[in-house]
C-alpha positions as CSV (number, residue, x, y, z in Angstrom):
1,X,3.6,10.9,5.5
2,X,4.7,12.2,2.3
3,X,8.1,11.6,0.6
4,X,9.4,13.5,-2.2
5,X,11.4,11.3,-4.7
6,X,11.2,13.5,-8.1
7,X,14.4,14.7,-9.2
8,X,16.7,12.2,-7.5
9,X,18.8,9.5,-9.1
10,X,16.9,6.2,-9.5
11,X,19.5,4.5,-7.0
12,X,18.8,7.2,-4.4
13,X,15.1,7.3,-5.1
14,X,15.1,3.4,-4.4
15,X,16.9,3.6,-1.2
16,X,14.7,6.5,-0.1
17,X,11.6,4.9,-0.8
18,X,12.3,1.5,0.9
19,X,13.6,3.2,4.0
20,X,10.3,5.4,3.9
21,X,7.9,2.6,3.4
22,X,9.7,0.7,6.2
23,X,9.9,3.8,8.7
24,X,5.9,4.6,7.9
25,X,5.2,0.7,8.5
26,X,7.3,0.9,11.9
27,X,5.4,3.8,13.0
28,X,2.3,2.3,12.2
29,X,0.8,4.5,9.8
30,X,-1.8,3.2,7.4
31,X,-0.1,4.6,4.2
32,X,2.7,6.8,2.6
33,X,2.8,8.8,-0.3
34,X,5.8,8.8,-2.6
35,X,6.0,11.7,-4.7
36,X,7.7,10.7,-8.2
37,X,6.7,13.4,-10.6
38,X,5.2,12.9,-14.1
39,X,6.8,15.4,-16.4
40,X,10.4,14.4,-16.8
41,X,10.0,10.8,-17.1
42,X,8.5,7.8,-15.5
43,X,11.9,6.0,-14.1
44,X,11.0,6.2,-10.6
45,X,7.4,6.0,-11.3
46,X,8.0,2.7,-13.1
47,X,9.8,1.5,-10.1
48,X,7.5,2.7,-7.5
49,X,4.6,0.9,-9.2
50,X,5.9,-2.2,-11.0
51,X,5.6,-5.5,-9.7
52,X,9.5,-6.0,-9.9
53,X,10.2,-2.7,-8.3
54,X,9.1,-1.4,-4.6
55,X,7.1,-3.8,-3.9
56,X,9.8,-6.9,-4.5
57,X,12.2,-4.9,-2.8
58,X,10.1,-4.5,0.3
59,X,9.2,-8.1,0.3
60,X,12.5,-9.0,0.0
61,X,14.2,-6.7,2.4
62,X,11.3,-6.4,4.7
63,X,9.6,-9.7,4.8
64,X,7.4,-8.7,8.1
65,X,5.5,-5.8,6.1
66,X,2.5,-7.0,4.7
67,X,1.5,-6.6,1.0
68,X,1.2,-3.1,-0.2
69,X,-1.7,-1.5,-1.8
70,X,-0.7,1.1,-4.5
71,X,-2.9,3.8,-6.0
72,X,-1.6,6.3,-8.7
73,X,-2.9,9.6,-7.4
74,X,-2.7,11.0,-11.0
75,X,-0.8,14.0,-9.9
76,X,2.9,12.6,-9.8
77,X,2.4,10.6,-6.8
78,X,1.4,7.0,-5.8
79,X,-0.2,6.3,-2.3
80,X,0.6,3.2,-0.7
81,X,-1.5,1.8,1.9
82,X,-0.5,-1.3,4.0
83,X,-2.9,-4.3,3.7
84,X,-4.0,-5.5,7.2
85,X,-3.5,-2.1,9.0
């Protein structure tokens, strides 16, 4: 599953990424790719990849989701793999 976040306001990107991660988990996907872009700033990327960003929010909102393993794709996206899946 690929979800395009770049160009969105940060609040919208947060909500869309949280819902997408939950949907990917619920549908038993092993990973999800969040496209945040790389030319127009790093606010969304920082949220997706930062320890106090998406990972913290997922843990708080969806405690049943296992830890997330994040990998910077280097092309303006981050791949999230669900540990234990």
